[in-house]
Residue frames relative to the residue before (quaternion, step in Angstrom):
aa qw qx qy qz dx dy dz
X 1.0000 0.0000 0.0000 0.0000 0.00 0.00 0.00
X 0.4181 -0.6853 0.5431 0.2462 3.53 -1.05 0.84
X 0.1293 -0.7391 0.6534 0.1004 3.55 -1.26 0.54
X 0.0051 -0.8045 0.5935 -0.0215 3.56 -0.95 0.88
X 0.0499 -0.7638 0.6414 0.0525 3.49 -1.32 0.40
X 0.3457 -0.7188 0.5706 0.1955 3.54 -1.15 0.75
X 0.0924 -0.8026 0.5892 0.0114 3.56 -0.78 1.08
X 0.3669 -0.6784 0.5867 0.2469 3.55 -1.20 0.62
X 0.0114 -0.7990 0.6001 -0.0358 3.56 -0.86 1.00
X 0.7098 -0.4323 0.3416 0.4390 3.55 -1.33 -0.01
X 0.7232 0.3903 -0.2409 0.5164 3.60 1.19 -0.40
X 0.6884 -0.4440 0.2707 0.5056 3.58 1.27 0.24
X 0.7370 -0.3899 0.3006 0.4631 3.53 -1.29 -0.28
X 0.0223 -0.7593 0.6500 0.0208 3.54 -1.11 0.81
X 0.2736 -0.7338 0.6043 0.1465 3.51 -1.15 0.75
X 0.0548 -0.7848 0.6173 0.0003 3.55 -0.72 1.09
X 0.0628 -0.8042 0.5911 -0.0015 3.56 -0.90 0.98
X 0.1074 -0.7729 0.6233 0.0509 3.52 -1.27 0.57
X 0.0290 -0.7557 0.6529 0.0414 3.48 -1.39 0.31
X 0.8655 -0.0171 -0.0173 0.5002 3.53 -0.94 0.98
X 0.7614 -0.4416 0.2073 0.4269 3.57 0.87 0.99
X 0.7063 0.3762 -0.2716 0.5346 3.60 1.21 0.36
X 0.4939 -0.6328 0.5052 0.3167 3.57 -1.11 0.69
X 0.1604 -0.8111 0.5598 0.0551 3.56 -0.86 1.01
X 0.8094 0.0949 -0.0203 0.5792 3.58 1.17 -0.57
X 0.0852 0.6936 -0.7151 -0.0143 3.48 -1.36 0.54
X 0.1370 0.8142 -0.5362 0.1755 3.52 -0.31 1.28
X 0.4752 -0.6792 0.4939 0.2625 3.54 -1.28 0.40
X 0.7460 0.2977 -0.1769 0.5688 3.57 1.32 -0.01
X 0.4934 -0.6645 0.4835 0.2851 3.55 -0.91 0.93
X 0.5812 0.6173 -0.3577 0.3914 3.57 1.18 -0.58
X 0.6830 0.4877 -0.2870 0.4619 3.59 1.18 -0.45
X 0.5446 0.6024 -0.4001 0.4248 3.58 1.27 0.25
X 0.6039 -0.5405 0.4213 0.4069 3.60 -1.15 0.43
X 0.6036 -0.6113 0.3827 0.3398 3.57 -1.09 0.71
X 0.7555 0.3394 -0.2020 0.5228 3.60 0.83 -0.90
X 0.2539 0.7783 -0.5140 0.2561 3.52 -0.15 1.32
X 0.3183 -0.6968 0.6071 0.2109 3.54 -1.04 0.83
X 0.2817 -0.7386 0.5836 0.1856 3.54 -1.16 0.60
X 0.4714 0.6505 -0.5018 0.3207 3.54 -0.91 0.92
X 0.5396 -0.6288 0.4619 0.3163 3.50 -1.20 0.56
X 0.0486 -0.7526 0.6542 0.0574 3.54 -1.34 0.35
X 0.6753 -0.4763 0.3560 0.4363 3.56 -1.24 0.25
X 0.6663 0.5010 -0.3040 0.4611 3.60 0.93 -0.87
X 0.6603 0.4960 -0.3197 0.4645 3.60 0.89 -0.86
X 0.6547 0.4998 -0.3117 0.4738 3.58 0.98 -0.80
X 0.6177 0.5299 -0.3405 0.4708 3.61 1.06 -0.69
X 0.6447 0.5120 -0.3167 0.4710 3.58 0.95 -0.88
X 0.6497 0.5122 -0.3058 0.4712 3.58 0.97 -0.88
X 0.6461 0.5164 -0.3171 0.4641 3.60 0.92 -0.89
X 0.6862 0.4724 -0.2886 0.4719 3.59 0.85 -0.92
X 0.6095 0.5358 -0.3490 0.4687 3.60 1.05 -0.70
X 0.6596 0.4972 -0.3135 0.4685 3.60 0.90 -0.86
X 0.6309 0.5220 -0.3349 0.4662 3.60 0.98 -0.80
X 0.6273 0.5250 -0.3217 0.4769 3.58 1.03 -0.81
X 0.7025 0.4759 -0.2748 0.4522 3.60 0.81 -0.99
X 0.6538 0.4790 -0.3043 0.5006 3.59 1.23 -0.43
X 0.5175 -0.6551 0.4024 0.3756 3.59 1.28 -0.09
X 0.5731 0.6216 -0.3549 0.3989 3.58 1.28 0.28
X 0.7396 0.2919 -0.2082 0.5696 3.61 1.23 0.13
X 0.1928 -0.7910 0.5745 0.0840 3.54 -0.98 0.92
X 0.7807 0.1849 -0.1030 0.5879 3.58 1.18 -0.52
X 0.3532 -0.7216 0.5582 0.2074 3.53 -1.14 0.70
X 0.1388 -0.7906 0.5944 0.0478 3.55 -1.05 0.83
X 0.4697 0.6134 -0.5080 0.3809 3.52 -0.09 1.35
X 0.5448 -0.6044 0.4498 0.3682 3.59 -1.11 0.47
X 0.1437 -0.7825 0.6039 0.0490 3.55 -1.01 0.94
X 0.0029 -0.7865 0.6175 -0.0038 3.56 -1.13 0.70
X 0.0188 0.8152 -0.5776 0.0377 3.58 0.41 1.19
X 0.3148 -0.7486 0.5542 0.1828 3.57 -0.90 0.90
X 0.3197 0.7272 -0.5561 0.2443 3.55 -0.81 1.03
X 0.6721 -0.4554 0.3758 0.4468 3.53 -1.33 -0.06
X 0.6707 -0.4717 0.3676 0.4388 3.58 -1.25 0.23
X 0.6404 0.5176 -0.3305 0.4612 3.60 0.96 -0.82
X 0.6529 0.5102 -0.3195 0.4597 3.60 0.88 -0.91
X 0.6702 0.4947 -0.3055 0.4612 3.59 0.87 -0.89
X 0.6071 0.5383 -0.3477 0.4698 3.59 1.11 -0.66
X 0.6482 0.4986 -0.3108 0.4844 3.58 0.96 -0.86
X 0.6726 0.5055 -0.3098 0.4428 3.60 0.84 -0.93
X 0.6155 0.5190 -0.3480 0.4803 3.61 1.07 -0.66
X 0.6459 0.5111 -0.3196 0.4685 3.60 1.00 -0.80
X 0.6107 0.5437 -0.3545 0.4537 3.61 1.03 -0.69
X 0.6570 0.5259 -0.3031 0.4471 3.57 1.00 -0.83
X 0.6409 0.5202 -0.3203 0.4647 3.59 1.24 -0.33
X 0.5163 0.6128 -0.4391 0.4065 3.61 1.22 -0.14
X 0.4078 -0.7394 0.4708 0.2553 3.61 -0.57 1.07
X 0.6374 -0.5145 0.4309 0.3785 3.52 -1.25 0.63
X 0.8215 0.2399 -0.1904 0.4810 3.57 -0.94 0.91
X 0.6801 0.4347 -0.2958 0.5110 3.59 1.26 0.02
X 0.2380 -0.7481 0.5984 0.1600 3.55 -1.30 0.29
X 0.1408 -0.7423 0.6462 0.1075 3.51 -1.37 0.31
X 0.4378 -0.6659 0.5299 0.2899 3.55 -1.21 0.50
X 0.6643 -0.4717 0.3848 0.4337 3.55 -1.30 0.25
X 0.6441 0.5301 -0.3123 0.4544 3.59 1.02 -0.82
X 0.6422 0.5132 -0.3269 0.4661 3.58 0.99 -0.78
X 0.6419 0.5014 -0.3276 0.4788 3.59 1.00 -0.75
X 0.6307 0.5327 -0.3354 0.4539 3.60 0.96 -0.84
X 0.6682 0.4758 -0.3029 0.4851 3.59 0.95 -0.83
X 0.6204 0.5656 -0.3355 0.4273 3.59 1.02 -0.79
X 0.7395 0.3716 -0.2160 0.5180 3.59 1.05 -0.74
X 0.5045 -0.6972 0.3835 0.3351 3.57 1.31 0.45
X 0.6091 0.4795 -0.3746 0.5087 3.55 1.00 0.89
X 0.0794 -0.8886 0.4484 0.0547 3.59 0.75 1.11
X 0.6795 0.4761 -0.3019 0.4695 3.61 1.14 -0.39
X 0.5871 0.6299 -0.3403 0.3777 3.59 1.29 -0.03
X 0.1768 0.8279 -0.5190 0.1185 3.63 1.11 0.55
X 0.6937 0.4657 -0.2862 0.4690 3.59 0.83 -0.92
X 0.6409 0.5120 -0.3221 0.4726 3.57 1.00 -0.78
X 0.6036 0.5318 -0.3480 0.4814 3.58 1.09 -0.68
X 0.6362 0.5309 -0.3180 0.4607 3.59 0.99 -0.84
X 0.6667 0.4899 -0.3015 0.4739 3.57 0.95 -0.84
X 0.6430 0.5025 -0.3227 0.4794 3.59 0.99 -0.79
X 0.6171 0.5429 -0.3335 0.4618 3.57 1.01 -0.82
X 0.6663 0.5147 -0.2824 0.4598 3.56 0.98 -0.92
X 0.7193 0.4409 -0.2413 0.4795 3.58 1.09 -0.65
X 0.3564 0.7449 -0.4886 0.2818 3.60 1.29 0.11
X 0.2530 -0.8141 0.5027 0.1433 3.61 -0.50 1.11
X 0.7319 0.3786 -0.2237 0.5205 3.62 1.21 -0.27
X 0.1394 -0.8341 0.5313 0.0497 3.56 0.49 1.25
X 0.8088 0.2542 -0.2566 0.4640 3.50 -1.33 0.62
X 0.7080 0.4192 -0.2764 0.4965 3.63 0.67 -1.01
X 0.6766 0.2160 -0.1811 0.6802 3.57 1.13 -0.73
X 0.2771 -0.8696 0.3871 0.1313 3.56 0.06 1.36
X 0.0314 -0.8252 0.5635 -0.0239 3.58 0.42 1.21
X 0.5565 0.6084 -0.3924 0.4076 3.61 1.21 -0.34
X 0.6238 0.5554 -0.3344 0.4366 3.61 1.22 -0.33
X 0.6014 0.5396 -0.3645 0.4629 3.60 1.27 0.07
X 0.0609 -0.8080 0.5848 -0.0376 3.54 -0.80 1.14
X 0.6480 -0.5015 0.3924 0.4178 3.55 -1.29 0.11
X 0.6553 -0.5369 0.3608 0.3900 3.58 -1.22 0.45
X 0.6854 0.4576 -0.2794 0.4927 3.58 1.20 -0.48
X 0.6184 -0.5844 0.3311 0.4080 3.59 1.27 0.20
X 0.5272 0.6373 -0.4173 0.3763 3.60 1.25 -0.07
X 0.4795 -0.6167 0.5333 0.3247 3.51 -1.25 0.48
X 0.0452 0.7915 -0.6058 0.0671 3.55 -0.78 1.04
X 0.8951 0.0299 -0.0323 0.4437 3.51 -1.18 0.76
X 0.2936 0.7066 -0.6148 0.1911 3.52 -0.89 1.02
X 0.5308 -0.6741 0.4237 0.2904 3.57 -0.83 1.03
X 0.7030 0.4358 -0.2569 0.4998 3.58 1.12 -0.61
X 0.5948 -0.5585 0.3537 0.4573 3.57 1.33 -0.03
X 0.6096 -0.5983 0.3865 0.3480 3.56 -1.12 0.67
X 0.6097 0.5375 -0.3865 0.4359 3.67 0.97 -0.60
X 0.6529 0.4933 -0.3216 0.4763 3.61 0.99 -0.73
X 0.6161 0.5371 -0.3436 0.4625 3.59 1.00 -0.79
X 0.6622 0.4994 -0.3005 0.4709 3.57 0.89 -0.92
X 0.6269 0.5420 -0.3226 0.4574 3.58 1.01 -0.84
X 0.6836 0.4892 -0.2858 0.4601 3.60 0.86 -0.96
X 0.6660 0.4875 -0.3086 0.4729 3.59 0.94 -0.83
X 0.6345 0.5144 -0.3229 0.4781 3.60 1.03 -0.76
X 0.6149 0.5470 -0.3317 0.4612 3.58 1.00 -0.83
X 0.7081 0.4680 -0.2621 0.4592 3.57 0.87 -0.95
X 0.6468 0.5087 -0.3310 0.4618 3.60 1.08 -0.57
X 0.3915 -0.7674 0.4332 0.2649 3.57 1.34 -0.23
């Protein structure tokens, strides 16, 4: 059974969920959570919240917690590549496609990026258009810009 809790943060409400000892979701909308879910805090959820706050305060660059995002093998491959983007840097969809040895998969990378269930911790906000523009983000482009600005210091 999944467990979730809604936390207030500097960027608004976030919903963090876990299952079997690993974070499965960090989202800005309850609608993006699995239907069958218990509500309540846990040590892991509180740890994720604490680390998120440290990140938003500029005091954390990497997250340290078990993650278990549910997705296809391709999506999980993309999400692993997102985790390799260094703090404060960005990559294009094409660069991610080349990184996973599938250079023609730019659009598929975009779709996998869009389906990332663990926002911020799996840093999909670090992916930009090939021309350097900010494109697509589940939390909205102003939040994406805020996160990238935060990371650039």
